[in-house]
Steps between C-alpha positions, in 0.01 A plus 500: 500500500438258215426645160275322259590507136199589288491380141397803299561325170133411453392858560754683287581228246182330383521177295673578173638826634362848502559546125259218414232657719556839342450336159183323622358821644581693180337228289186510715490880477546483120215253459289699744549822303417320174183352651395840632560644151287221352212567741531877451504459123192278515298792641530681164328221308348241736302329223816434295677352801202290601447364149872435460514317832219277379730391213733343757456145622458537877529122536858518375574770754335304783685179414828693482420645843466145635828402332691789657342474846563126512853562378544759776385247759752249364773766521418563867510123556838486325643759739349315798668170404825671411519657846443154650789370284265260318655569163323224304160632608610857436614397152167326431296804601729733308429293187127535569550875542669523161235278341235749615696781335537304178127417496428871547719585202345230280147620570601865462661413163178332391306809605743725314467282189120538507529878543743536211291267284194718568694816409503629857856627502677773690360768270137374489385753760624657825365215714698244303808721512479483880414129486803408289744724687390395849462129434809493280709669768364246749591212268857632488506495881374140507773404251766671713353329806528161330864569415566590864318189623690283251824635640383413851388155387843413363671662800278297731602179327866595552428623855655839417189702571544822693170688512195322364279756674617761248362290215182442699456874554532567127258216418244625750531847346388343169202347683410831658521692173272245332254527789478871417489459122242223477202662670558846354556391140278191477215572743450864594544727196 
C-alpha cells in the first residue's frame, strides 16, 4: 500500500507563520473594538459627530482609499510575479506598492496639517479624539508596512527573500483597516 505524503504546512503554518496571523487578527479586533466604541459614543451626541464629520475632507479620504486599494493590487501582483520567479517584474510592482503607501502618507500628512491649522486637535471634541487616535494608529501601521516592504524590496534585489506573502498579508491588513475607517469616519457619522 502506497502512502501519500500530505503537505500540512499551508494549513498549520500560514505565510509569515502563525504569530503574524495572531498579530493581524489582534490588530483587526483592536480596530474593530475602537470603531464600535466610536459608533456607540456617537449615539450620545449624534449632532456633534455629524457636524464634526462634516469638518473632514471626504475627498482626501476617498483618494487615500484609491491609493491603498491600488497599492494592494500591486502587492498581489508582486506576489504573483515572485512566485513565477520573475523578479524584475516583482521588484517593479513592489516599488509601485510602496509608492501607493507613500502617496497615502503624503495626503494624510496634508490632511493632518489642515486639521491642526484649523485647531481641530486631539482634544477638540470626542469625535476628533477618535479621529486622531484611529487614523494615527493606522498611519503607524502603514509606516511599519512600508518598512517591511522596503526590507522585502532589498531582499528581492539580493534574491534572499523567504516569505513575501507575510509582507503582503500585513499590507493587506492596512488596506482592510482603512476600508473600515474611511466609511465610518468620513461618510456615515
